[in-house]
C-alpha positions, 0 to 999 in steps of 0.5 A: 482876629476877634471874638464876637464879644471883642467886636461888641466891646469895640462898638460893632452892632449885633447885625453887623457881626451877624453879616460877617463871615467867620474866618477861623474857630477857636476852642475854649480850653475849659469847656471844650466849646468852639467859637468863631473868630472874625477878621476886621480891617485895621487902620495902618500908618506908614512911616510918616504917620499918614493913614493908608 
């Protein structure tokens, strides 16, 4: 799960992020503010190194 900032740094556009549905929220321990977390599909590899 990634924050909006992490998604932007990973190359996602603002429009793409806006279209995503948050799957959880996390609280900032300093400010007490809540912010959304987004799930992104990651590429996995099997034991042979092939993408799945």
